N, C-alpha and C positions, 0 to 999 in steps of 0.2 A: 385471549390476549395471553402472552407470555409474562414470566415474573420479572423484577429487577434481577434477580440471579441471573435470567436467561440473556436480559439485556448485556448486562457485565461480565459474561461467562465467558468471553471467547476474546484474548489479545488485548492489546494495549498500544497507543500509538505515541508515545510520550519521545522526548528528546530528541525532536527532527530537526536538524542543522541543514541550512540551504547549501545546494549544491547543483551545477549544471548538469541536466540530462544530455550525455555525448553521443549517443547513438542516433546516427541521422537516419530520416523516413526511408532512405533509398536503401543505406545499409539493412534496414528491418524487413523491406522488401525483399531483398538478396538473399538474406538468410533463412528467410521464412520460405523460400520456395528451394532452399539448399545450393545457391549458385555462389563459388567463390568468385572473386575478383576477376580471374584470368578467364572462368567459363564464361562470367557476365559479358566481359569485354565482346568475347567471339560471337555472343548470341546476338549482341547489340551489332557488331560488325556485320554477322550474317544477314540479319532483318534490314539492315540499311542496305545493303546490296541486292534485296529483294524488291525495296523500295524505290531504288535509284538514288540512294542519299549515301554517297562512302562515307564512311566515318574511320579517322585513323585513330589507331589504339596504340598506347605506349604505359608504361609503368604508373604513371600519373593521371591517366585518361579516367579511371573511375573514380577518384579523387576530386577530380575537377568536375563532373559531374555531379557528385554529392555537393558541390558548393554553389553552383549555379549554370546548368548545362544551358548549351545554345538552342537555339530554334530547331536544327536540325537533329540534334540530339534527343531533344524533348519529342519530337515527332517519331523517331524511329522508338522510342521508348515506350512511349504511349501504346502503339501497334503493338509492341513486345506484350504488353500487359493489358491488352484488350480493353483499354481505357480510351473513348472518341475523343481526339486531339481537339476538337473544338472545346470539350470540358475542360479539356488541359489549359487551352489557351484561357478560358473565363475564370477558372478558378486559380492558376497561377500557380507556379512551384513553390513549395514542393505540396501543397494542400492537395491535387488533385491524384497523387499517389495511393494506390487503395490500402491504405494501413490503416484507416478509421471505421473498415466495415465490421463492427462489433455486432454480432447477432443481437446479443443483450439491448443494445440499444435501438433496435430495428424491429424485434419481433411484438406481436401484440402484448399488452399486458393482461393475458388471459392466463389460465393454468396450462393451456397447449403451448402458450408462448413462453411461459418461465421453463416450460420442460425441454422445447425447443433451445433456450439459451443455455441451458445446464448441459444439454447433450453436445453442444458446440463447445462449451468450456471441456468437457472431457475429450472431446476429440482434438482440440487443437489448444489448449492450455500452455503448451509446452513452447509456444514461438516466440517467446521472451528472449533477446540476446543480450540483456542487461541495461537497463538506461531510457528507452525511448517512451516518452508519456503519450498515449494515443488520443485521450478522452480529456479535453479539456474547453474552455471557452463556452459557446453558446450549446454544444453537444451535453456539457456535463451539467450546466443550467437548465437545459430540458430534460435531463433525466431526473434531476431532484423534481422538476413539476411533475413529471409522469410519475414519481412514486407517489407524491399527494394525491393525485389525481385518479390513481389506477383503483378498481374494485378488487375486493377479495374475492376473486370467482373461483368456484369448484364446479367442475364439470362431472358427469357421470363417471363411474369407475372403468379403469381400463381392462379388458379381458386378459386375464392371466393368472398365475398362481396367486395363493392369499398370502398377504403378508401379515404377520402374526405379532402379536405384542410384545413376544419373546425377543423375535427377530430386530424389531425397532430399538426395544431397551439394549441388547447386545451392541449395536451401532452406536447409541448414545453413550454406550460405557466406553466405546473404543473411540469415540470423537474426544470425549473428556479427559481421558488417558492422555490423548496425543498432546491436548492443550498443555496440559501437566508437564509433560516430557517436553514440549517447546520451551517453556519457561526455565528449564534447566540446561538444555543443551542447545536451543536454537534452532531457526527454521531451517536453515540450509541442509541440517542431516535427516530432516524428516518430511522434507516436500513431498517425495514421492508416497510415502504412506498417506498422507492426507489427500492426495490425488486419487488413491484408490478407495479412499472411503467415499470421498465425493461422487466418484464413478459407480460404487455400489448402490449408493442412494438414489442416485438418476435412473439408475438400472430399474429399481424397484417402484420409482413414479412413473415412468413411462411402461414397462411391461408388468407390471403387479397387479392384484386385486386387492382392495382393502375397503375397511369402513370409514365412515367420516372422521371418528376420532384417529385412527391411525393417519388418514392423509394429513391432517393439521400437524400430527408429530413429524411425519415424513418431511414437509415444507421446511418445520423448524429445524429438523436436521440437516436438510439441504443449505439454507440460509447459515448453520454455523459451521458446516463443513466446507462450504464454499470460501466464508470470510476467514476461516481458521487456512486453508490454503492460501488464499490470497495474503493474510499476514505473511507466512512463511516466505511465500514467493519475495516479498516485499522486503523483508528480512535478508533473504538470500541477494537481494538486489536485483530481481526482475521485476521492475516498477509496473512496465506495461501489463505484465500478467498478473501481478497483483490487482490493479484496476478491474480487468475483466472479470476475475474471480468477485471481487465486491460487487460488480453490477450482478453478478449472478446471487449473490447473497440478497441483493438487494430487491430484487424480482422475487424471490422464493420467499423472504420474510413479509412482503405485501401479499402474496396469493396465500399466505398462512394467516393473514391477518394480524401478524406482530408487527405493530408501527413503532413501540418501543425501540425494538431490535433494529427496523429501519431506520429509526434517528440516530441512532448508535454508529451505522455502517457511513451514513452520510457524513459524519462527524470524521471517521477514520479516512475518507475517501479524500477529505480535504487535506489531510497531510499531505499526500502525493502531490496534489497540483500546487501546495505550497512550497514543496521542493525543487519544484520547476520553476520558482520565482513569482507564481500567479497566487499572490497572498490573497488579492481582495475577492477572488473566487472562492478560498476557502472560508472568507467569511460569510459571505452569501451561502455555501453550504450548510455550515453549523448553525446561521440563522434560520434557514429552511426546517432542517431537524428539530431544533429547538420549538418552532412556532407550530410544526405539526406533531410534535410526538404527542402523547394520551397526558391527559393532566393527571392522572393517577400514578404517574410515576413516582417511585419513592425519594427521599432526599438523596441517596447516595447516588441512583440514577439521574436524578437533576443536575447533581454537582460534577459529575464525570462528563456531561454535555457542556455544563458552563467552564470547566476547565479548558477544554476545547475551544470554546468562546476566547476565553482570555488567551489562549495560545494565538489562535490566527489573529485577533486584534494586535495582538504583540508585534508579530511577526510582520504584520501590515502597516507597523510604525504607530498606530494608534494607543499610546501607552496609557492615556487617560483612562478611556473607555475599557482598555484590558484590564485596568487596576480593578474598575468596578464589576467587571466579571468575575475576577479572581475573588474579590471580596463576597460574591454571591456564592462563590463556590464554597469557599471557607465556611461561609453560613450554613450552607446546605449540609456540609459535612460534620458541622456539631449537631445537626438534627438525626445523624444516623442512627439506627439501633443496630444492636447486636445480631448478625446474620442477615442483614440486611444487602450485604454486597459479597461478592467472592472474595477467596484467600487474597488474591493478588490487586485488589483494588482497595488499597488503604492508604494509610497516611505517607507511605514512599510515594505514590502516585501523585498525590496531592502537593508535595513538597517538591516533588519534578517540575510539574509546571509551575509552581511559584517561583523556584529557583531561576527558572528559564525566563521567566516575564520579569523579574525584579533586577536579572543581570541585563538585559537587553533595556531596562531604563536606567541604568547606571549606578543601582544600588549592590554595589557589590559585596559587600559584607553580608548584607541579609541574605544576598542570593547565595552565597556560599555557604552559610549556615544551614540553608533549605536544601541545597544541593547534596550536605553532608550527610544530610537525614535521608535524603532520597535514596541514596547510593545503600547506606548501611541496613536499610529496611527493604531492599530489593531483592528478587530472584536473582541467579548468576548470571542468565543472558541479559539482564536490565543492569545488573553492577557493570558489565560490560560497556553495554552501551552509554550509560550514565556517568561513567568514570572520566569520559572526554569532556563532558560540559563542568563537571566539578574541577578537572583539570585548567580549563579555560577560566573559570572563576578566579581560581586560585592564583592564575598567573596575572589576571587582571588586577588583583589587590597586591601586585609586587611580590608574592611568595613563590618563588620558581622552584626551591627543594620540594613543598607542599603540592605544586602542580604534577611535577616529576613522581610525585608517591602515587597519585590519584592514576597518571596516566599508566606507569609501569604495572599498577593492580591490574586496570583492564587489559594490558599485553598479556601478564598473566594466566587471565581466564582465559585468552583466545589461544592460548598456547596449549594450555592442558583441559579445558574443559568444555567450552563454548565455542558454536559454529556460529557466527554470525557476520556477514559481507558489511551490513550496516554498521556494527561497532567497530570494523577495522577502518571503515571510512571515516568514522568521527576521529579515530585516534590520528590517522592521516592528516585530516585537517587540523586538530590540535598540533603535530608536529610542524605543520606549515609556520604555526604562529612562532614557534620556537627560534625562527631564522635569526633573530638579532643575539641570541645566546649559542650560536653555533660553536663558540669557541669554548663553552662550558664542558668539561669532560664527562659529567653526569647527560648533559642533553646529548651529546654523540653517542655515549652507551644506549640511550634510550631509541635514538633514532636508528642505529643499527640493530636493535631489538625489535624494532617493530617492523624492519625490511625484512627480516627473518620468519616473521608469522607468514604462513600459506595465505595465498590471496583468495581462497575458498573459503577462510575462516568463519 
């Protein structure tokens, strides 16, 4: 079993603000196959001709198909994508589109299944085109249940070169260093490095020869590298890819017997679904994580999980139970000891969640104080993310000047130091809240400044 520091050693998912995920499943299918709109329309027309179904195409045809294609268009599309039309009719639009076929969800929960899932990630983890969330509903609930029930299976060693202690230690240090850089720079700039580390670990698992001790460390590395890659993808706005990497992390943790880290992953996966408006699913995920986490977790690790529970309940509108969970997290935090948690998990994270929960409950003054502390004690990337929430709280309290100070602070970080699509999106959401004050010169200046920030911030 891994230590509490291992549980809390990679990433954090605070400051999640609701937003719609705009990329349509059909867009995801097109882009994953490299089809532009014109090429896709041409292929549809040609396939329709073969089937004796004439399809008229014009500049708005593909857009109309994404909304609700008629029966003829669905018949042609199902044939083009090799999906039986009867299945398409039964499942309905757009559920029948082949975008939910994730190896991490279908491979058996064995060592071989975990390696298969990781190899699939290494080969196809770049398909996301910002936004479309593929793992929700019963599929997500089933994934959590499978994590609970799956054995920590270790098969016989695979023939290949011997994996040494020095090799594993070197990769562990690489991943640790990359996580530290992520705190400073944001995930968008470092995503390719994280993918490279995951590919390296996956290659050692699938082709290397190692002892049982090394095997455990490799799966722990796979879990952390996959999670870190998913976290960076999420920070860069690639939600679907981020989810898939989290599935790889969950499988790797379970295969390595690290249920503490598995509970952490379930908590983080809940952030993704709550962003898509599926707040009850997040409550279910964190509840599963807490109920099945090792009873030996330290106070700081338990605190982290209960912070997620408070945030999940708050977003679901259950402010009373959110307050209870928040109080539990605060009490656990008071019990933590020196060295119990990594550097990034401290009072800043506790205050960040506290501020969000209080703000949703209408306790603006207390929320503002907590959020001010959370920004002061954060690493640069999290300062950029949290600044928008502090600006929102100050605006709710009638302090327009203070709100703009916070928002401009976040914008300055994005201009000079941090690359985080997530932080930029949050600042844009705050900017929309300034509409009633659009005539104020300082508001206009901030909005103009924000428009000049690169979209790939």
